[in-house]
C-alpha positions as a Markdown table, in Angstrom:
| # | Residue | x | y | z |
|---|---|---|---|---|
| 1 | Met | -17.4 | 91.7 | 31.1 |
| 2 | Thr | -17.3 | 92.5 | 34.8 |
| 3 | Phe | -19.8 | 91.3 | 37.2 |
| 4 | Cys | -20.6 | 92.8 | 40.6 |
| 5 | Tyr | -21.6 | 90.6 | 43.4 |
| 6 | Asn | -23.8 | 93.1 | 45.4 |
| 7 | Arg | -26.5 | 92.9 | 42.8 |
| 8 | Thr | -30.0 | 92.0 | 44.0 |
| 9 | Pro | -31.1 | 88.4 | 44.4 |
| 10 | Lys | -33.6 | 88.6 | 41.5 |
| 11 | Leu | -31.0 | 89.9 | 39.1 |
| 12 | Arg | -28.5 | 87.2 | 40.2 |
| 13 | Arg | -31.3 | 84.5 | 39.5 |
| 14 | Asn | -31.7 | 86.0 | 36.0 |
| 15 | Leu | -28.0 | 85.8 | 35.0 |
| 16 | Ala | -27.9 | 82.2 | 36.1 |
| 17 | Leu | -30.7 | 81.3 | 34.0 |
| 18 | Leu | -29.1 | 83.0 | 31.1 |
| 19 | Phe | -25.8 | 80.9 | 31.5 |
| 20 | Val | -27.8 | 77.8 | 31.6 |
| 21 | Leu | -29.5 | 78.4 | 28.3 |
| 22 | Val | -26.3 | 79.4 | 26.6 |
| 23 | Gly | -24.7 | 76.2 | 27.7 |
| 24 | Thr | -27.6 | 74.1 | 26.7 |
| 25 | Ala | -27.6 | 75.5 | 23.2 |
| 26 | Gly | -23.9 | 75.0 | 22.9 |
| 27 | Met | -24.2 | 71.1 | 23.8 |
| 28 | Asp | -27.1 | 70.8 | 21.2 |
| 29 | Gly | -25.0 | 72.4 | 18.6 |
| 30 | Cys | -22.0 | 69.9 | 19.3 |
| 31 | Lys | -24.4 | 66.8 | 19.4 |
| 32 | Lys | -26.0 | 67.9 | 16.0 |
| 33 | Ala | -22.4 | 68.3 | 14.4 |
| 34 | Ala | -21.4 | 64.8 | 15.7 |
| 35 | Asp | -24.5 | 63.2 | 14.2 |
| 36 | Glu | -23.8 | 64.7 | 10.8 |
| 37 | Thr | -20.3 | 63.3 | 10.6 |
| 38 | Pro | -20.6 | 61.0 | 7.4 |
| 39 | Gln | -20.2 | 57.3 | 7.7 |
| 40 | Pro | -17.2 | 55.7 | 5.9 |
| 41 | Val | -18.1 | 53.9 | 2.8 |
| 42 | Val | -16.2 | 50.7 | 1.9 |
| 43 | Thr | -15.6 | 49.8 | -1.8 |
| 44 | Val | -16.4 | 46.1 | -2.4 |
| 45 | Ala | -16.9 | 43.9 | -5.4 |
| 46 | Ala | -20.3 | 42.3 | -5.6 |
| 47 | Glu | -22.5 | 40.4 | -7.9 |
| 48 | His | -25.7 | 38.5 | -8.2 |
| 49 | Pro | -25.5 | 34.8 | -7.5 |
| 50 | Glu | -25.4 | 32.7 | -10.8 |
| 51 | Leu | -27.9 | 30.1 | -11.7 |
| 52 | Gly | -26.8 | 27.2 | -13.6 |
| 53 | Glu | -24.9 | 23.8 | -13.5 |
| 54 | Ile | -22.2 | 23.1 | -11.0 |
| 55 | Ser | -20.0 | 20.0 | -10.9 |
| 56 | Glu | -18.4 | 19.1 | -7.8 |
| 57 | Arg | -14.5 | 19.3 | -7.5 |
| 58 | Ile | -13.0 | 17.4 | -4.5 |
| 59 | Met | -9.9 | 19.2 | -3.6 |
| 60 | Ala | -7.1 | 17.6 | -1.6 |
| 61 | Asp | -3.4 | 17.6 | -0.9 |
| 62 | Ala | -1.1 | 14.6 | -1.8 |
| 63 | Thr | 2.3 | 13.3 | -2.5 |
| 64 | Leu | 3.4 | 11.6 | -5.7 |
| 65 | Ser | 4.5 | 8.0 | -5.0 |
| 66 | Pro | 5.8 | 5.4 | -7.5 |
| 67 | Leu | 3.6 | 2.7 | -9.0 |
| 68 | Ala | 5.8 | 0.0 | -7.4 |
| 69 | Gln | 9.0 | 0.2 | -5.3 |
| 70 | Ala | 11.6 | -2.3 | -4.0 |
| 71 | Ala | 14.1 | -1.6 | -1.3 |
| 72 | Ile | 16.5 | -4.4 | -2.1 |
| 73 | Ser | 18.3 | -5.9 | 1.0 |
| 74 | Pro | 20.6 | -8.9 | 0.7 |
| 75 | Lys | 20.0 | -12.1 | 2.5 |
| 76 | Ile | 23.6 | -12.6 | 3.4 |
| 77 | Ser | 26.2 | -10.2 | 4.8 |
| 78 | Ala | 29.3 | -10.0 | 2.5 |
| 79 | Pro | 31.4 | -7.4 | 0.9 |
| 80 | Val | 30.2 | -5.9 | -2.5 |
| 81 | Arg | 32.5 | -7.3 | -5.1 |
| 82 | Thr | 30.9 | -5.4 | -8.1 |
| 83 | Phe | 28.1 | -3.0 | -8.8 |
| 84 | Tyr | 26.5 | -3.1 | -12.4 |
| 85 | Val | 24.3 | -0.1 | -12.1 |
| 86 | Gln | 24.4 | 3.6 | -10.9 |
| 87 | Arg | 21.7 | 5.8 | -9.5 |
| 88 | Gly | 19.3 | 6.8 | -12.3 |
| 89 | Ala | 19.8 | 3.6 | -14.3 |
| 90 | Lys | 16.8 | 1.9 | -16.0 |
| 91 | Val | 16.6 | -1.8 | -15.1 |
| 92 | Lys | 14.5 | -4.7 | -16.1 |
| 93 | Glu | 12.9 | -7.3 | -14.0 |
| 94 | Gly | 15.3 | -10.0 | -13.1 |
| 95 | Gln | 18.6 | -7.8 | -14.1 |
| 96 | Leu | 21.7 | -8.4 | -12.3 |
| 97 | Leu | 22.4 | -5.2 | -10.3 |
| 98 | Ala | 25.5 | -6.2 | -8.0 |
| 99 | Val | 27.4 | -9.2 | -7.0 |
| 100 | Leu | 28.7 | -9.9 | -3.3 |
| 101 | Glu | 31.9 | -11.8 | -2.5 |
| 102 | Asn | 31.0 | -15.4 | -2.8 |
| 103 | Arg | 33.9 | -17.7 | -3.4 |
| 104 | Asp | 33.5 | -19.6 | 0.0 |
| 105 | Leu | 29.8 | -20.0 | -0.9 |
| 106 | Ser | 30.8 | -21.5 | -4.4 |
| 107 | Ala | 33.2 | -23.8 | -2.7 |
| 108 | Gln | 30.5 | -25.1 | -0.4 |
| 109 | Ala | 28.1 | -25.5 | -3.2 |
| 110 | Leu | 30.7 | -27.5 | -5.2 |
| 111 | Asp | 31.2 | -29.8 | -2.1 |
| 112 | Ser | 27.4 | -30.4 | -1.8 |
| 113 | Lys | 27.2 | -31.1 | -5.6 |
| 114 | Gly | 29.8 | -33.9 | -5.2 |
| 115 | Gln | 27.8 | -35.4 | -2.4 |
| 116 | Tyr | 24.6 | -35.3 | -4.3 |
| 117 | Thr | 26.3 | -37.0 | -7.3 |
| 118 | Ala | 27.5 | -39.8 | -4.9 |
| 119 | Ala | 24.1 | -40.1 | -3.5 |
| 120 | Gln | 22.7 | -40.6 | -6.9 |
| 121 | Ala | 25.1 | -43.3 | -7.8 |
| 122 | Thr | 24.2 | -45.1 | -4.5 |
| 123 | Phe | 20.5 | -44.9 | -5.3 |
| 124 | Glu | 20.9 | -46.3 | -8.7 |
| 125 | Met | 22.9 | -49.2 | -7.4 |
| 126 | Gln | 20.5 | -50.0 | -4.5 |
| 127 | Thr | 17.3 | -49.7 | -6.7 |
| 128 | Lys | 18.6 | -51.2 | -9.9 |
| 129 | Ala | 21.3 | -53.8 | -8.8 |
| 130 | Gln | 21.5 | -54.6 | -5.1 |
| 131 | Val | 17.9 | -55.0 | -4.4 |
| 132 | Pro | 17.0 | -57.1 | -7.4 |
| 133 | Glu | 20.1 | -59.3 | -6.8 |
| 134 | Glu | 19.0 | -60.0 | -3.3 |
| 135 | Phe | 15.4 | -60.8 | -4.4 |
| 136 | Ala | 16.8 | -63.2 | -7.1 |
| 137 | Lys | 19.1 | -65.0 | -4.7 |
| 138 | Ala | 16.1 | -65.4 | -2.1 |
| 139 | Gln | 13.9 | -66.9 | -5.0 |
| 140 | Leu | 16.8 | -69.3 | -5.8 |
| 141 | Asp | 17.0 | -70.3 | -2.2 |
| 142 | Val | 13.2 | -71.1 | -2.1 |
| 143 | Asp | 13.5 | -73.1 | -5.3 |
| 144 | Gln | 16.5 | -75.3 | -3.9 |
| 145 | Ala | 14.7 | -75.7 | -0.5 |
| 146 | Lys | 11.6 | -76.9 | -2.2 |
| 147 | Ala | 13.5 | -79.3 | -4.5 |
| 148 | Gln | 15.3 | -80.7 | -1.4 |
| 149 | Leu | 12.0 | -81.0 | 0.5 |
| 150 | His | 10.4 | -83.0 | -2.4 |
| 151 | Leu | 13.5 | -85.4 | -2.4 |
| 152 | Gln | 13.3 | -86.1 | 1.3 |
| 153 | Gln | 9.6 | -86.6 | 1.1 |
| 154 | Glu | 10.3 | -89.3 | -1.6 |
| 155 | Ile | 12.9 | -91.0 | 0.6 |
| 156 | Ala | 10.9 | -90.9 | 3.7 |
| 157 | Ala | 8.0 | -92.7 | 1.9 |
| 158 | Ser | 10.2 | -95.3 | 0.3 |
| 159 | Arg | 11.9 | -96.1 | 3.8 |
| 160 | Glu | 8.5 | -96.2 | 5.4 |
| 161 | Lys | 7.5 | -99.0 | 2.9 |
| 162 | Leu | 10.8 | -101.0 | 3.5 |
| 163 | Phe | 10.5 | -100.5 | 7.4 |
| 164 | Gln | 6.9 | -102.0 | 7.2 |
| 165 | Gln | 8.3 | -104.9 | 5.1 |
| 166 | Gly | 11.1 | -105.5 | 7.5 |
| 167 | Ala | 13.7 | -104.9 | 5.0 |
| 168 | Ile | 15.3 | -102.0 | 6.9 |
| 169 | Ala | 16.0 | -101.2 | 10.5 |
| 170 | Gly | 13.9 | -98.5 | 12.4 |
| 171 | Arg | 16.8 | -96.2 | 12.7 |
| 172 | Asp | 17.2 | -95.8 | 9.1 |
| 173 | Tyr | 13.4 | -94.8 | 8.9 |
| 174 | Asp | 13.9 | -92.3 | 11.8 |
| 175 | Thr | 16.9 | -90.9 | 10.0 |
| 176 | Ala | 14.7 | -90.2 | 6.9 |
| 177 | Val | 12.0 | -88.7 | 8.8 |
| 178 | Ala | 14.4 | -86.3 | 10.5 |
| 179 | Ala | 15.9 | -85.2 | 7.2 |
| 180 | Leu | 12.5 | -84.6 | 5.8 |
| 181 | Ala | 11.6 | -82.3 | 8.8 |
| 182 | Gln | 15.0 | -80.3 | 8.3 |
| 183 | Ala | 14.1 | -79.8 | 4.6 |
| 184 | Gln | 10.7 | -78.6 | 5.5 |
| 185 | Ser | 12.0 | -76.1 | 7.9 |
| 186 | Ala | 14.7 | -74.9 | 5.4 |
| 187 | Tyr | 11.9 | -74.6 | 2.8 |
| 188 | Asp | 9.7 | -72.5 | 5.2 |
| 189 | Asn | 12.5 | -70.1 | 6.0 |
| 190 | Ala | 13.5 | -69.5 | 2.4 |
| 191 | Arg | 9.9 | -68.8 | 1.5 |
| 192 | Asn | 9.4 | -66.4 | 4.5 |
| 193 | His | 12.6 | -64.6 | 3.6 |
| 194 | Leu | 11.4 | -64.2 | -0.1 |
| 195 | Gln | 8.1 | -62.8 | 1.2 |
| 196 | Ala | 9.7 | -60.4 | 3.5 |
| 197 | Leu | 12.0 | -59.2 | 0.7 |
| 198 | Ser | 9.0 | -58.7 | -1.4 |
| 199 | Asn | 6.7 | -56.9 | 1.2 |
| 200 | Val | 9.2 | -55.1 | 3.4 |
| 201 | Ser | 12.8 | -55.2 | 2.8 |
| 202 | Asn | 12.7 | -54.3 | -1.0 |
| 203 | Glu | 10.5 | -51.2 | -0.2 |
| 204 | Ala | 12.5 | -50.2 | 2.8 |
| 205 | Ser | 15.7 | -50.4 | 0.8 |
| 206 | Lys | 14.2 | -48.1 | -1.8 |
| 207 | Gln | 13.1 | -45.6 | 0.8 |
| 208 | Leu | 16.5 | -45.6 | 2.6 |
| 209 | Ala | 18.2 | -45.0 | -0.8 |
| 210 | Gln | 15.6 | -42.3 | -1.7 |
| 211 | Gly | 15.9 | -40.6 | 1.6 |
| 212 | Gln | 19.7 | -40.3 | 1.3 |
| 213 | Leu | 19.4 | -38.9 | -2.2 |
| 214 | Ser | 16.9 | -36.3 | -1.0 |
| 215 | Ser | 19.1 | -35.2 | 1.8 |
| 216 | Ala | 22.0 | -34.9 | -0.5 |
| 217 | Lys | 19.9 | -32.9 | -3.0 |
| 218 | Gly | 18.5 | -30.6 | -0.3 |
| 219 | Lys | 22.2 | -29.6 | 0.9 |
| 220 | Tyr | 23.1 | -29.0 | -2.7 |
| 221 | Glu | 20.2 | -26.8 | -3.5 |
| 222 | Ala | 20.7 | -24.8 | -0.1 |
| 223 | Ser | 24.3 | -24.2 | -1.3 |
| 224 | Glu | 23.2 | -23.2 | -4.6 |
| 225 | Ala | 20.8 | -20.8 | -3.0 |
| 226 | Glu | 23.5 | -19.2 | -0.9 |
| 227 | Val | 25.4 | -18.5 | -4.0 |
| 228 | Ser | 22.4 | -17.0 | -5.7 |
| 229 | Tyr | 21.9 | -14.7 | -2.6 |
| 230 | Ser | 25.1 | -13.2 | -3.4 |
| 231 | Gln | 23.8 | -12.0 | -6.9 |
| 232 | Ile | 21.5 | -9.0 | -6.3 |
| 233 | Arg | 18.7 | -8.9 | -9.1 |
| 234 | Ser | 15.9 | -6.3 | -9.4 |
| 235 | Pro | 12.4 | -7.7 | -8.6 |
| 236 | Ile | 10.7 | -5.1 | -10.8 |
| 237 | Ala | 11.3 | -3.0 | -13.7 |
| 238 | Gly | 12.1 | 0.6 | -13.1 |
| 239 | Val | 14.8 | 3.1 | -12.3 |
| 240 | Val | 17.5 | 2.9 | -9.5 |
| 241 | Thr | 16.9 | 5.8 | -7.2 |
| 242 | Asp | 19.3 | 4.9 | -4.4 |
| 243 | Arg | 22.7 | 3.0 | -4.1 |
| 244 | Ser | 23.9 | 3.4 | -0.6 |
| 245 | Leu | 27.4 | 1.5 | -0.8 |
| 246 | Phe | 30.4 | 1.4 | -3.0 |
| 247 | Pro | 32.4 | -1.7 | -4.1 |
| 248 | Gly | 34.4 | -3.3 | -1.3 |
| 249 | Glu | 32.0 | -2.1 | 1.5 |
| 250 | Thr | 30.2 | -4.7 | 3.4 |
| 251 | Ala | 26.4 | -5.2 | 2.7 |
| 252 | Thr | 24.5 | -6.4 | 5.7 |
| 253 | Val | 21.3 | -8.4 | 6.0 |
| 254 | Gly | 18.1 | -6.2 | 6.5 |
| 255 | Ser | 19.8 | -3.0 | 5.2 |
| 256 | Pro | 18.8 | -1.8 | 1.8 |
| 257 | Leu | 21.6 | -1.9 | -0.6 |
| 258 | Leu | 19.6 | -0.6 | -3.7 |
| 259 | Thr | 16.2 | 1.1 | -4.3 |
| 260 | Val | 14.3 | 0.4 | -7.7 |
| 261 | Met | 11.1 | 2.5 | -8.4 |
| 262 | Asp | 8.7 | 1.9 | -11.2 |
| 263 | Thr | 7.8 | 5.6 | -12.1 |
| 264 | Ser | 6.1 | 4.8 | -15.5 |
| 265 | Ser | 3.1 | 5.9 | -13.7 |
| 266 | Leu | 2.7 | 7.8 | -10.4 |
| 267 | Leu | 0.2 | 7.7 | -7.8 |
| 268 | Ala | -1.3 | 10.6 | -5.8 |
| 269 | Lys | -2.7 | 9.0 | -2.6 |
| 270 | Val | -5.4 | 11.2 | -0.8 |
| 271 | His | -7.5 | 10.6 | 2.2 |
| 272 | Leu | -11.1 | 11.7 | 2.0 |
| 273 | Ser | -14.1 | 11.5 | 4.4 |
| 274 | Gln | -16.3 | 8.5 | 4.0 |
| 275 | Thr | -19.2 | 10.6 | 2.7 |
| 276 | Val | -17.1 | 12.0 | -0.1 |
| 277 | Ala | -15.4 | 8.9 | -1.0 |
| 278 | Gln | -18.7 | 7.0 | -1.4 |
| 279 | Arg | -19.6 | 9.4 | -4.3 |
| 280 | Leu | -16.6 | 8.3 | -6.2 |
| 281 | Ser | -16.1 | 5.4 | -8.6 |
| 282 | Leu | -13.0 | 3.8 | -10.2 |
| 283 | Gly | -12.2 | 5.5 | -13.4 |
| 284 | Asp | -13.4 | 9.0 | -12.4 |
| 285 | Asp | -11.6 | 11.9 | -14.1 |
| 286 | Ala | -9.2 | 14.0 | -11.9 |
| 287 | Ser | -6.4 | 16.5 | -12.4 |
| 288 | Val | -3.2 | 16.9 | -10.5 |
| 289 | Asn | -1.5 | 20.3 | -10.1 |
| 290 | Ile | 2.2 | 19.6 | -10.0 |
| 291 | Pro | 4.7 | 22.4 | -9.2 |
| 292 | Gly | 6.6 | 23.7 | -12.0 |
| 293 | Ile | 4.1 | 22.3 | -14.4 |
| 294 | Asp | 1.9 | 25.0 | -16.1 |
| 295 | Gln | -1.1 | 22.8 | -16.9 |
| 296 | Pro | -2.9 | 20.3 | -14.5 |
| 297 | Val | -2.1 | 16.7 | -15.4 |
| 298 | Ala | -5.0 | 14.4 | -16.2 |
| 299 | Gly | -5.5 | 11.3 | -14.0 |
| 300 | Lys | -7.8 | 8.8 | -13.0 |
| 301 | Val | -9.2 | 7.2 | -9.8 |
| 302 | Ser | -7.5 | 3.8 | -9.7 |
| 303 | Leu | -8.2 | 2.7 | -6.1 |
| 304 | Ile | -10.9 | 3.3 | -3.3 |
| 305 | Ser | -9.9 | 1.6 | -0.2 |
| 306 | Pro | -12.5 | -0.8 | 1.0 |
| 307 | Ala | -11.9 | -0.1 | 4.6 |
| 308 | Leu | -11.5 | 3.1 | 6.7 |
| 309 | Asp | -8.1 | 4.1 | 7.9 |
| 310 | Pro | -8.2 | 3.2 | 11.7 |
| 311 | Gly | -6.3 | 6.3 | 12.8 |
| 312 | Ser | -8.1 | 8.9 | 10.8 |
| 313 | Thr | -11.3 | 7.3 | 9.9 |
| 314 | Thr | -10.8 | 8.3 | 6.4 |
| 315 | Val | -10.8 | 6.5 | 3.0 |
| 316 | Glu | -7.6 | 6.3 | 1.0 |
| 317 | Val | -8.0 | 7.0 | -2.6 |
| 318 | Trp | -5.4 | 6.6 | -5.4 |
| 319 | Leu | -5.1 | 8.8 | -8.5 |
| 320 | Lys | -3.1 | 7.4 | -11.3 |
| 321 | Ile | -1.2 | 9.6 | -13.9 |
| 322 | Asn | 0.9 | 8.6 | -16.6 |
| 323 | Asn | 4.7 | 9.3 | -16.5 |
| 324 | Thr | 6.3 | 7.5 | -19.3 |
| 325 | Ala | 8.3 | 10.5 | -20.2 |
| 326 | Gly | 9.6 | 10.7 | -16.7 |
| 327 | Ala | 8.8 | 14.4 | -16.4 |
| 328 | Tyr | 7.4 | 14.0 | -12.8 |
| 329 | Lys | 9.2 | 13.0 | -9.7 |
| 330 | Ala | 8.1 | 10.8 | -6.9 |
| 331 | Gly | 7.8 | 12.6 | -3.6 |
| 332 | Thr | 6.6 | 15.7 | -5.2 |
| 333 | Pro | 3.6 | 17.3 | -3.0 |
| 334 | Val | 0.7 | 18.1 | -5.3 |
| 335 | Arg | -2.8 | 19.5 | -5.2 |
| 336 | Val | -5.4 | 17.1 | -6.7 |
| 337 | Ser | -8.8 | 17.7 | -8.0 |
| 338 | Ile | -11.4 | 14.9 | -8.5 |
| 339 | Ala | -14.6 | 15.3 | -10.5 |
| 340 | Gly | -17.6 | 14.3 | -8.5 |
| 341 | Arg | -21.4 | 14.7 | -8.9 |
| 342 | Ser | -23.2 | 17.5 | -10.7 |
| 343 | Val | -26.2 | 19.7 | -10.0 |
| 344 | Pro | -28.0 | 20.8 | -13.1 |
| 345 | Arg | -29.6 | 24.1 | -11.7 |
| 346 | Ala | -28.0 | 25.5 | -8.6 |
| 347 | Val | -27.7 | 29.0 | -7.0 |
| 348 | Lys | -23.8 | 29.4 | -6.8 |
| 349 | Val | -21.5 | 32.2 | -5.7 |
| 350 | Pro | -17.8 | 32.5 | -5.8 |
| 351 | Leu | -15.9 | 30.8 | -2.9 |
| 352 | Thr | -14.4 | 34.1 | -2.0 |
| 353 | Ala | -18.0 | 35.3 | -0.9 |
| 354 | Ile | -18.2 | 32.7 | 1.9 |
| 355 | Leu | -17.5 | 33.8 | 5.4 |
| 356 | Thr | -16.7 | 31.1 | 8.0 |
| 357 | Ala | -17.4 | 31.7 | 11.7 |
| 358 | Glu | -15.5 | 30.4 | 14.7 |
| 359 | Asp | -18.2 | 27.7 | 15.1 |
| 360 | Gly | -18.1 | 26.7 | 11.6 |
| 361 | Ser | -21.3 | 28.3 | 10.5 |
| 362 | Lys | -21.2 | 29.9 | 7.0 |
| 363 | Ser | -22.6 | 33.2 | 5.8 |
| 364 | Val | -22.3 | 35.9 | 3.1 |
| 365 | Met | -22.7 | 39.8 | 3.1 |
| 366 | Lys | -25.8 | 41.0 | 1.0 |
| 367 | Val | -26.0 | 44.6 | -0.2 |
| 368 | Ser | -29.5 | 46.1 | 0.1 |
| 369 | Asn | -30.9 | 48.8 | -2.2 |
| 370 | Asp | -29.7 | 51.6 | 0.1 |
| 371 | Gly | -26.1 | 50.4 | -0.3 |
| 372 | Thr | -26.0 | 48.8 | 3.4 |
| 373 | Ala | -24.3 | 45.5 | 3.9 |
| 374 | His | -26.2 | 42.8 | 5.9 |
| 375 | Lys | -24.9 | 39.3 | 7.0 |
| 376 | Val | -27.0 | 36.4 | 5.8 |
| 377 | Ser | -26.6 | 32.7 | 7.1 |
| 378 | Val | -26.3 | 30.1 | 4.3 |
| 379 | Glu | -25.9 | 26.4 | 3.8 |
| 380 | Leu | -23.5 | 25.1 | 1.3 |
| 381 | Gly | -23.7 | 22.2 | -1.3 |
| 382 | Ile | -20.9 | 21.1 | -3.6 |
| 383 | Asn | -18.1 | 23.3 | -5.1 |
| 384 | Asp | -16.1 | 23.2 | -8.2 |
| 385 | Gly | -13.1 | 25.0 | -6.7 |
| 386 | Asp | -14.1 | 28.4 | -7.9 |
| 387 | Asp | -17.9 | 28.5 | -7.1 |
| 388 | Val | -19.9 | 26.8 | -4.3 |
| 389 | Gln | -23.6 | 25.9 | -4.3 |
| 390 | Ile | -25.9 | 27.7 | -1.9 |
| 391 | Thr | -28.6 | 25.2 | -0.9 |
| 392 | Lys | -30.4 | 27.5 | 1.7 |
| 393 | Gly | -30.3 | 31.3 | 2.3 |
| 394 | Leu | -30.1 | 32.8 | -1.1 |
| 395 | Asn | -32.6 | 32.6 | -4.1 |
| 396 | Gly | -30.4 | 34.3 | -6.7 |
| 397 | Ser | -32.0 | 37.8 | -6.7 |
| 398 | Glu | -29.7 | 39.2 | -4.1 |
| 399 | Thr | -26.5 | 41.2 | -4.5 |
| 400 | Val | -23.6 | 39.4 | -2.8 |
| 401 | Ile | -20.2 | 40.9 | -1.9 |
| 402 | Thr | -17.6 | 38.7 | -3.4 |
| 403 | Gln | -14.5 | 40.6 | -2.5 |
| 404 | Gly | -14.1 | 42.8 | 0.6 |
| 405 | Ala | -16.6 | 41.3 | 2.9 |
| 406 | Tyr | -14.1 | 40.2 | 5.5 |
| 407 | Gly | -14.3 | 42.2 | 8.6 |
| 408 | Leu | -17.4 | 44.2 | 7.6 |
| 409 | Ser | -20.1 | 44.5 | 10.1 |
| 410 | Gly | -23.9 | 44.5 | 9.7 |
| 411 | Gly | -25.1 | 48.0 | 8.6 |
| 412 | Ser | -21.8 | 49.2 | 7.0 |
| 413 | Lys | -22.1 | 51.4 | 4.0 |
| 414 | Val | -20.6 | 49.9 | 0.9 |
| 415 | Lys | -19.9 | 51.0 | -2.5 |
| 416 | Ile | -19.8 | 48.5 | -5.4 |
| 417 | Ser | -16.9 | 48.8 | -7.6 |
| 418 | Lys | -17.4 | 48.4 | -11.4 |
| 419 | Pro | -15.3 | 45.6 | -13.2 |
| 420 | Gly | -12.1 | 47.0 | -14.5 |
| 421 | Ala | -12.4 | 50.1 | -12.2 |
| 422 | Glu | -10.5 | 48.9 | -9.2 |
| 423 | Gly | -7.4 | 51.1 | -10.0 |
| 424 | Asp | -9.6 | 54.1 | -10.3 |
| 425 | Glu | -11.1 | 53.4 | -6.9 |
| 426 | Lys | -7.8 | 53.3 | -5.4 |
| 427 | Glu | -6.7 | 56.5 | -6.8 |
């Protein structure tokens, strides 16, 4: 089409208006085409919430620990003379596991035993021979001094009468009086010595002999203990799980020489919040999923800590499982499930239906009658590992997306796949 610019002004205005009308019609056509573009439909799995009983399953991760464990360290430093067990050996409580070099200790024990034997003999002599003999001699001295005193009393009395009659000189009477005083003094000394032996010396001699005997006995028992320290015995029944040295190498004080574990039962120790732990009781049923074992292993709650862990403010709970066959190994990471409370009539949906926002709030995607997905905020109750209780937000009549809700926005068109038709939808 060719335009000539020397047209009249009226003609030029009519042509401009024609172009504007044509352009407007074209834009309306494009907008209408865009509006008629079909919205994509997302295929999801959905179902109605189930109404029924739900039992709580408390899930947590743990590591299997032995029922008892002893890392045996020697009390003396000495070379290992002999080992009587290897790693993996089953042992009994008190069983001899190894012997350290102890010939020098045995010699010291023999010397101490000799000193103890000599102390026993001395004690027997002092308590059964020497002390009674001294006491008897002191009693004899008292008797002799008393007899001598009685004799001197008679002599002094006789000479006093003769002196009064003038039959003897005064010097003879004075001599008798002096002899009487000496006899009285000798008697008093003998009697005091006997009393001292009875009250003090006899007991002191026994205590001295007893002290010497006890000292010798203590040294002997200490030497025997040193010898016993060279014999390494198991404090518990179990299995030897570690043996760090070979014969001839030196075992040192404080370094584990052997490790024995009682694995007849194993403990799965988990840390739970205080509110969850308060709902548990000793003897509650539990199950433990162990890698490599097809079926969960039954267990029981055997301990609930009476105090919170100061670092994590959680409560430690022990689950005990039987391992008499030795099929499970200590140190294995496991997943545990503990049976908690039950709700007889609950609105529940699969755990896969729950969406968690960044702020921790929970929601589900509900499908309306026109096939549009809408987000609904919910509050959760207990769960059994598969389903979760909805305490607020659903009444059970809704259709809730259980698979494929992640990433959907409100207002999205969805198509509910039929059970068993997932492969057909993908094709």
